[in-house]
C-alpha positions as CSV (number, residue, x, y, z in Angstrom):
1,M,-2.2,-33.9,19.2
2,D,1.4,-34.9,19.7
3,F,2.2,-32.1,22.2
4,P,1.0,-31.2,25.7
5,L,-1.4,-28.4,25.4
6,F,-0.4,-25.0,26.9
7,H,-3.5,-23.0,27.8
8,L,-4.2,-19.6,29.5
9,D,-7.9,-19.5,30.4
10,L,-8.2,-15.9,31.6
11,L,-6.0,-14.0,29.2
12,G,-6.5,-16.4,26.4
13,N,-3.9,-17.9,24.0
14,R,-4.7,-15.4,21.3
15,W,-4.0,-12.4,23.5
16,L,-0.7,-13.8,24.6
17,I,0.5,-14.0,21.0
18,A,-1.2,-10.7,20.0
19,I,0.4,-8.6,22.8
20,I,3.9,-9.9,22.0
21,A,3.6,-9.8,18.3
22,I,2.0,-6.4,18.0
23,T,4.5,-4.8,20.3
24,H,7.3,-6.4,18.2
25,V,5.9,-5.1,15.0
26,L,5.5,-1.5,16.3
27,I,9.2,-1.5,17.5
28,N,10.5,-3.2,14.3
29,H,8.6,-1.0,11.9
30,G,8.8,2.3,13.7
31,L,12.2,2.1,15.3
32,A,14.2,-0.2,13.1
33,V,13.0,-0.5,9.5
34,G,11.7,3.0,9.1
35,M,13.9,4.9,11.6
36,M,17.4,3.7,10.6
37,P,17.4,5.2,7.1
38,L,15.9,8.4,8.6
39,I,18.7,8.7,11.2
40,A,21.4,7.9,8.6
41,A,19.8,10.6,6.3
42,M,19.9,13.1,9.2
43,E,23.5,12.3,9.9
44,W,24.4,12.7,6.2
45,Y,22.6,16.0,6.0
46,G,24.4,17.3,9.1
47,H,27.7,16.3,7.7
48,R,27.0,17.8,4.3
49,S,25.8,21.1,5.8
50,Q,28.4,21.1,8.6
51,D,25.7,21.6,11.1
52,A,26.5,19.7,14.3
53,R,22.9,20.1,15.6
54,W,21.6,17.5,13.1
55,D,24.3,15.1,14.2
56,R,23.4,15.5,17.9
57,L,19.7,15.1,17.2
58,A,20.2,12.0,15.0
59,Y,22.4,10.4,17.7
60,R,19.9,11.1,20.5
61,I,17.1,9.6,18.5
62,L,19.3,6.6,17.6
63,F,20.1,6.0,21.2
64,V,16.4,5.8,22.1
65,C,15.9,3.3,19.2
66,F,19.0,1.4,20.3
67,L,17.8,0.9,23.8
68,I,14.3,-0.2,22.9
69,T,15.2,-2.4,19.9
70,T,17.9,-4.3,21.7
71,T,15.8,-4.9,24.8
72,I,12.0,-5.0,24.3
73,G,12.4,-5.5,20.5
74,A,14.8,-8.5,21.0
75,L,12.7,-10.0,23.8
76,T,9.4,-9.8,21.9
77,G,11.1,-11.2,18.8
78,V,12.1,-14.3,20.7
79,G,8.7,-14.1,22.5
80,I,6.9,-14.6,19.3
81,W,8.7,-17.9,18.7
82,F,8.2,-19.0,22.3
83,S,4.4,-18.1,22.5
84,V,3.5,-19.5,19.0
85,S,5.4,-22.7,19.8
86,L,3.5,-23.1,23.0
87,V,0.0,-22.2,21.7
88,N,0.1,-23.8,18.2
89,P,3.2,-25.9,17.6
90,Y,1.8,-27.5,14.5
91,S,1.6,-24.3,12.6
92,I,5.2,-23.2,13.5
93,A,6.4,-26.7,12.6
94,S,4.8,-26.6,9.2
95,L,6.2,-23.1,8.5
96,I,9.7,-24.2,9.5
97,R,9.5,-27.1,7.1
98,V,8.6,-24.8,4.3
99,F,10.7,-21.8,5.2
100,F,13.7,-23.4,6.9
101,W,16.3,-21.7,4.6
102,A,14.4,-18.4,4.7
103,W,14.5,-18.4,8.5
104,F,18.1,-19.5,8.5
105,A,19.0,-16.6,6.2
106,E,16.9,-14.2,8.3
107,W,18.8,-15.3,11.4
108,L,22.1,-14.5,9.7
109,V,20.7,-11.1,8.6
110,F,19.4,-10.4,12.1
111,I,22.8,-11.2,13.7
112,T,24.4,-8.8,11.2
113,E,21.7,-6.2,12.0
114,V,22.5,-6.5,15.7
115,C,26.2,-6.2,15.1
116,L,25.6,-3.1,12.9
117,I,23.4,-1.3,15.3
118,L,26.0,-1.9,18.1
119,A,28.8,-0.7,15.9
120,Y,26.7,2.3,14.5
121,T,25.7,3.5,18.0
122,L,29.0,2.8,19.9
123,T,31.3,4.3,17.3
124,W,29.3,7.4,16.6
125,K,31.1,9.9,18.8
126,N,34.6,8.4,18.2
127,W,34.3,8.3,14.4
128,S,32.7,11.8,14.3
129,T,35.8,13.3,15.9
130,R,38.4,11.6,13.6
131,G,37.8,13.5,10.5
132,G,35.7,13.6,7.3
133,K,36.7,10.2,6.0
134,W,35.7,8.4,9.2
135,K,32.4,10.3,9.3
136,V,31.6,9.2,5.7
137,R,32.3,5.6,6.8
138,H,30.0,6.0,9.7
139,I,27.2,7.3,7.5
140,R,27.7,4.3,5.2
141,L,27.5,2.1,8.2
142,G,24.1,3.7,9.0
143,F,22.7,3.0,5.6
144,A,24.0,-0.6,5.7
145,L,22.1,-1.0,9.0
146,A,19.0,0.4,7.3
147,L,19.4,-2.1,4.5
148,F,19.7,-5.1,6.7
149,S,16.8,-4.0,8.9
150,W,14.7,-3.9,5.8
151,I,15.9,-7.3,4.6
152,T,14.8,-8.8,7.9
153,M,11.3,-7.5,7.4
154,A,11.3,-8.6,3.7
155,I,12.0,-12.2,4.6
156,I,9.4,-12.4,7.4
157,V,6.8,-10.7,5.2
158,A,7.0,-13.7,2.8
159,I,6.0,-16.0,5.6
160,L,3.2,-13.7,6.7
161,G,1.8,-13.6,3.2
162,F,2.1,-17.3,2.9
163,M,0.0,-17.8,6.0
164,M,-2.8,-15.7,4.4
165,D,-2.6,-17.2,0.9
166,P,-0.1,-20.0,0.0
167,G,-1.1,-19.7,-3.6
168,N,0.2,-22.4,-5.9
169,W,2.3,-23.9,-3.1
170,L,-0.7,-26.2,-2.3
171,T,0.0,-28.1,-5.6
172,D,3.7,-27.3,-6.1
173,H,5.4,-27.6,-2.8
174,S,8.6,-25.7,-3.7
175,F,10.4,-23.1,-1.6
176,W,10.2,-20.3,-4.0
177,I,6.6,-20.8,-4.8
178,G,6.0,-20.4,-1.1
179,V,8.1,-17.3,-0.9
180,M,6.5,-15.6,-3.9
181,N,3.0,-16.1,-2.7
182,P,0.2,-13.8,-4.0
183,L,0.4,-11.5,-1.0
184,Y,4.2,-11.2,-0.7
185,L,4.9,-8.2,-2.9
186,P,1.7,-6.2,-2.1
187,Q,2.3,-6.6,1.6
188,L,6.0,-5.7,1.3
189,A,5.2,-2.7,-0.8
190,F,2.7,-1.6,1.9
191,R,4.9,-2.2,5.0
192,T,8.0,-0.5,3.6
193,P,6.5,3.1,3.3
194,L,4.4,2.4,6.3
195,A,7.5,1.8,8.4
196,A,9.1,5.0,7.0
197,A,6.0,7.1,7.7
198,M,5.8,5.6,11.3
199,A,9.4,6.6,11.8
200,G,8.8,10.1,10.7
201,I,5.8,10.5,13.1
202,I,7.8,9.1,16.0
203,A,10.8,11.3,15.1
204,M,8.5,14.4,15.1
205,F,7.5,13.4,18.6
206,L,11.1,12.9,19.8
207,V,12.2,16.2,18.3
208,L,10.2,18.0,21.0
209,F,12.3,16.4,23.7
210,Y,15.7,17.1,22.2
211,T,15.3,20.7,21.0
212,Q,14.4,23.9,22.8
213,R,11.2,25.9,22.5
214,G,11.8,28.9,20.4
215,D,15.0,27.4,18.8
216,A,14.9,27.9,15.1
217,F,16.5,24.4,14.7
218,R,13.4,22.8,16.3
219,Y,11.3,24.2,13.5
220,D,13.8,23.2,10.8
221,A,13.9,19.7,12.2
222,L,10.1,19.4,12.4
223,R,9.8,20.7,8.9
224,A,12.3,18.2,7.5
225,V,10.9,15.2,9.3
226,S,7.4,16.2,8.3
227,L,8.5,16.3,4.7
228,W,9.9,12.8,5.1
229,T,6.6,11.6,6.5
230,L,4.5,13.3,3.8
231,A,6.7,11.9,1.0
232,F,5.8,8.3,2.0
233,A,2.1,8.9,2.7
234,P,0.9,8.5,-0.9
235,L,3.0,5.3,-1.2
236,V,1.3,3.9,1.9
237,I,-2.2,4.7,0.4
238,I,-1.3,3.3,-3.1
239,A,0.4,0.1,-1.8
240,G,-2.4,-0.3,0.9
241,W,-5.0,-0.4,-1.9
242,W,-2.8,-2.9,-3.8
243,Y,-2.5,-5.1,-0.7
244,Y,-6.3,-4.8,0.0
245,T,-7.3,-5.8,-3.5
246,S,-4.9,-8.8,-3.4
247,V,-6.5,-10.3,-0.3
248,P,-8.8,-13.3,-1.1
249,G,-12.4,-12.4,-1.2
250,A,-13.3,-14.9,1.5
251,M,-11.0,-13.1,3.9
252,K,-12.5,-9.7,3.2
253,E,-15.9,-11.1,4.4
254,N,-14.3,-11.5,7.8
255,L,-13.5,-7.8,8.1
256,G,-16.7,-6.9,9.9
257,V,-15.9,-9.3,12.7
258,S,-12.2,-8.7,12.8
259,L,-12.6,-4.9,13.3
260,G,-14.1,-5.6,16.8
261,T,-15.5,-8.8,18.0
262,L,-18.7,-10.7,17.1
263,E,-20.8,-8.4,19.2
264,F,-19.4,-5.3,17.3
265,A,-19.6,-6.7,13.7
266,D,-22.0,-3.8,12.8
267,W,-19.3,-1.4,14.0
268,Q,-17.3,-1.8,10.7
269,E,-18.6,1.4,9.1
270,R,-18.0,3.5,12.2
271,F,-14.5,2.1,12.5
272,L,-13.7,2.9,8.9
273,Q,-14.9,6.5,9.5
274,I,-12.7,6.8,12.6
275,A,-9.7,5.4,10.7
276,A,-10.3,7.9,7.8
277,A,-10.6,10.7,10.3
278,T,-7.4,9.6,12.0
279,V,-5.4,9.6,8.7
280,I,-6.7,13.0,7.8
281,T,-5.7,14.3,11.3
282,I,-2.2,12.9,10.9
283,L,-1.8,14.5,7.5
284,L,-3.1,17.9,8.8
285,V,-0.7,17.8,11.7
286,V,2.2,17.0,9.3
287,Q,1.1,19.8,6.9
288,F,1.0,22.2,9.9
289,A,4.5,21.1,10.9
290,I,5.8,21.9,7.4
291,F,4.2,25.3,6.9
292,R,3.6,26.6,10.5
293,P,5.9,24.8,12.8
294,K,6.2,27.7,15.2
295,L,2.4,27.6,15.9
296,L,2.3,23.8,16.4
297,P,1.6,23.0,20.1
298,R,3.3,20.0,21.7
299,I,0.1,18.2,22.3
300,A,-0.6,18.2,18.5
301,L,2.4,15.9,17.9
302,V,1.1,13.5,20.5
303,I,-2.0,12.8,18.5
304,P,-0.3,11.4,15.3
305,F,2.1,9.5,17.5
306,L,-0.6,7.7,19.4
307,S,-2.8,7.4,16.3
308,I,-0.1,5.6,14.2
309,L,0.5,3.1,17.1
310,W,-3.2,2.5,17.4
311,M,-3.8,2.0,13.6
312,T,-0.8,-0.2,13.1
313,G,-1.7,-2.4,16.1
314,H,-5.3,-2.7,14.8
315,F,-4.0,-3.5,11.3
316,E,-2.0,-6.4,12.7
317,R,-5.1,-7.7,14.6
318,V,-7.2,-7.5,11.5
319,R,-4.6,-9.2,9.4
320,E,-4.4,-12.1,11.9
321,F,-8.1,-12.5,12.1
322,I,-9.3,-12.3,8.5
323,R,-7.4,-15.5,7.5
324,K,-9.7,-17.5,9.8
325,P,-10.7,-20.3,9.8
326,Y,-7.2,-21.0,8.8
327,I,-3.8,-20.4,10.5
328,I,-2.2,-21.2,7.2
329,G,-4.6,-20.5,4.3
330,R,-6.4,-23.5,2.9
331,Y,-3.7,-25.8,4.4
332,M,-4.2,-25.8,8.2
333,Y,-7.1,-24.7,10.3
334,A,-6.8,-22.4,13.3
335,N,-7.1,-25.4,15.6
336,G,-3.7,-26.7,14.3
337,I,-5.3,-29.5,12.3
338,R,-4.5,-29.9,8.6
339,V,-7.3,-29.7,6.1
340,D,-6.3,-33.0,4.6
341,D,-6.5,-34.8,7.9
342,Y,-10.1,-33.9,8.6
343,A,-11.6,-36.9,6.7
344,L,-9.5,-39.3,8.8
345,L,-10.3,-37.6,12.1
346,Q,-14.0,-37.2,11.5
347,R,-14.1,-40.9,10.8
348,D,-11.9,-42.2,13.7
349,G,-12.1,-39.3,16.1
350,V,-9.3,-37.0,17.4
351,L,-8.9,-38.9,20.7
352,K,-7.7,-42.0,19.0
353,Y,-4.6,-40.1,17.9
354,A,-4.1,-38.0,21.0
355,T,-0.8,-38.7,22.8
356,Y,-1.8,-36.8,25.9
357,S,-4.9,-36.3,28.0
358,N,-5.5,-33.1,30.0
359,P,-6.5,-34.2,33.6
360,L,-9.3,-32.4,35.4
361,S,-8.2,-30.3,38.3
362,E,-9.9,-30.5,41.7
363,A,-11.6,-27.2,41.0
364,E,-13.0,-28.5,37.7
365,L,-14.6,-31.4,39.5
366,A,-17.1,-29.1,41.2
367,G,-20.6,-29.2,39.8
368,I,-20.8,-33.0,39.4
369,P,-24.5,-34.0,40.0
370,D,-25.2,-35.4,43.4
371,G,-26.9,-38.7,44.1
372,L,-24.9,-40.7,41.5
373,S,-23.9,-44.3,42.2
374,E,-20.2,-45.0,42.0
375,P,-20.5,-46.6,38.5
376,E,-22.6,-43.6,37.3
377,R,-20.1,-41.1,38.8
378,S,-17.2,-42.9,37.2
379,A,-18.9,-42.9,33.8
380,H,-19.8,-39.2,34.2
381,L,-16.3,-38.2,35.1
382,R,-14.9,-40.3,32.2
383,A,-17.3,-38.5,29.8
384,I,-16.3,-35.0,31.2
385,Q,-12.6,-36.0,31.0
386,Q,-12.9,-37.1,27.4
387,G,-15.0,-34.0,26.5
388,K,-12.3,-31.8,28.0
389,D,-9.7,-33.5,25.9
390,V,-11.8,-32.9,22.8
391,F,-12.2,-29.2,23.8
392,M,-8.5,-28.8,24.4
393,I,-7.5,-30.4,21.1
394,T,-10.2,-28.8,18.9
395,C,-11.1,-25.4,20.5
396,S,-8.5,-24.2,23.0
397,R,-6.2,-22.6,20.4
398,C,-8.7,-19.8,20.1
399,H,-11.2,-20.1,22.9
400,S,-10.9,-20.1,26.7
401,G,-13.4,-21.7,29.1
402,H,-14.5,-18.6,31.0
403,G,-11.9,-15.9,30.1
404,S,-11.1,-14.0,26.9
405,N,-13.1,-15.2,23.9
406,S,-14.7,-17.8,26.2
407,I,-16.8,-20.6,24.8
408,S,-19.1,-20.2,27.9
409,G,-19.6,-16.5,27.0
410,H,-20.6,-17.3,23.4
411,L,-23.0,-20.0,24.6
412,Q,-24.5,-17.7,27.2
413,R,-25.2,-15.1,24.5
414,M,-26.9,-17.6,22.3
415,F,-28.7,-19.9,24.7
416,G,-29.0,-17.8,27.9
417,D,-29.6,-19.6,31.2
418,Q,-31.5,-22.6,29.7
419,P,-29.6,-25.9,30.2
420,W,-26.8,-26.3,27.7
421,T,-27.7,-29.9,26.9
422,P,-25.4,-31.9,24.6
423,D,-28.2,-32.0,22.0
424,L,-28.4,-28.2,22.0
425,T,-24.7,-27.4,21.8
426,A,-23.6,-30.4,19.7
427,S,-26.2,-29.4,17.0
428,Y,-24.8,-25.9,17.0
429,I,-21.2,-26.8,16.9
430,E,-21.7,-29.3,14.1
431,N,-23.1,-26.6,11.8
432,M,-21.5,-23.4,13.2
433,H,-19.0,-23.0,10.3
434,Y,-21.8,-22.5,7.8
435,A,-23.2,-19.5,9.7
436,Q,-19.8,-18.3,10.9
437,P,-17.3,-19.0,8.1
438,Y,-14.4,-17.8,10.3
439,M,-14.9,-20.9,12.4
440,P,-13.3,-24.2,11.3
441,P,-15.5,-27.3,11.0
442,F,-15.5,-29.6,14.0
443,P,-12.8,-32.1,13.3
444,G,-13.9,-35.0,15.5
445,S,-16.3,-37.9,15.2
446,K,-20.1,-37.8,16.0
447,A,-19.4,-39.5,19.4
448,E,-16.8,-36.9,20.3
449,L,-19.2,-34.1,19.3
450,R,-21.5,-35.4,22.0
451,L,-18.7,-35.7,24.5
452,L,-17.8,-32.1,23.8
453,G,-21.5,-31.2,24.4
454,R,-21.3,-33.0,27.8
455,Y,-18.2,-31.0,28.7
456,L,-19.9,-27.7,27.7
457,E,-22.9,-28.6,29.9
458,H,-20.5,-29.1,32.8
459,L,-18.9,-25.7,32.1
460,Q,-22.3,-24.0,32.6
461,N,-22.2,-25.2,36.3
462,N,-18.4,-25.0,36.8
463,K,-16.8,-21.6,36.6
464,A,-13.2,-22.7,37.4
465,P,-10.5,-21.7,34.9
466,I,-9.4,-24.5,32.6
467,P,-5.7,-25.2,33.4
468,G,-3.2,-26.1,30.8
469,A,-0.4,-28.6,30.8
470,Q,1.9,-26.0,32.3
471,S,-0.3,-26.1,35.5
472,V,-1.6,-29.6,36.0
473,G,0.6,-31.7,33.8
474,V,-0.6,-34.4,31.4
475,V,-1.6,-38.0,31.3
476,V,0.2,-40.1,28.7
477,N,-2.1,-42.2,26.7
478,R,-0.5,-45.7,26.7
479,N,-3.1,-47.2,24.4
480,L,-4.0,-44.7,21.7
481,S,-6.6,-46.9,20.1
482,T,-8.7,-47.3,23.3
483,R,-9.6,-44.1,25.2
484,T,-11.2,-46.1,28.0
485,A,-8.0,-47.9,28.8
486,T,-6.2,-47.2,32.1
487,H,-4.1,-44.1,32.0
488,D,-0.9,-43.8,34.0
489,H,0.6,-40.5,35.2
């Protein structure tokens, strides 16, 4: 309530973060954490066997990784910070307070990683022609890059685990208690072999572009990379089960909804069947690449490549959703309001402590009933304005008005075309968290619940997108204790 509210009504705030974050994870895991040790191992094997073809293949794959990680990977890494700070500044502020030194260390590690990948890529050809000692140094540089890439992930995974289950940190607010949360080691154990397996599948795909059909080296490379992938597959399964069994039971209850949306909650069993079939297909292709690489068609390697991207992306989506109704488990709800602040806000109301108001745009004023006297119209507009402010503070982190995951869409499915009266919607919102445990309780007062109902009634007749502070600005509340006071722009 201390920050102007950024809002995207068509795409939705959640999708903004999801697109950036999932893209970054795919690049980080597949092309950095998993791929760097594979490339260094290929370079080492080429040097040991005195086969320059391995060296050329490793360099070409590295160059692809170098281009993508230093452009899209770097941009999406910064983009996560930018988007989360816009959409839910309270959550990122809380995490910074807890993990300041972890993030500071991660920044140093990341800078080192950037320097190493620049040095590793740009010195490859020069050091390779200067003799054996320089080649050995270059190989060591590659394994150092792999280590620092993994350390970056290891630090961030601690924060991701904390957001799902802070564990004893809720009673003992120490840094190391936060780092060693119940999900840290299981998640790190799962992501490490997953990244290596992802790298193997991506490398299998790239081998087809950098080797010739009928060349015996293509089949040797496919077989070697497939063995790398297969070696990590059992670790992915074992660590995945450890990770799954470590997730709190309340979060597992959200799996049915997280696998699709509310409309597709009954799709869970079918999704799990598709996921199992996908894993089996990947393993079959890998086995085929080991034992019959000459008979493996190019299209067959596209399937595991696309499948691993799809599964990893969906895993990230599920992981983000199942911790609902929290953004930080048992500490802060998804709306950015701390659990401990609820009693105060439900007594006094959220508007009393709101620094900014979100003014109605001209398009949002459409649908005001005709025939109202000037005092009645002013009172109606004031109620709609206050209801919008309640919506923006308590709902807009996850819901849009008419776009992705829209509140109007949910109300239409539940109540149809009947009038969405304040009595109807307020009664539902007041008790929704009992029927849908992934929804946080309403944090405001009884009066604000009715104001929200007035605003939702207005949304039924007004289909204009809800603009955020980035579009229409804000009104600074000069008197926070009286919402009916005069507001100056």
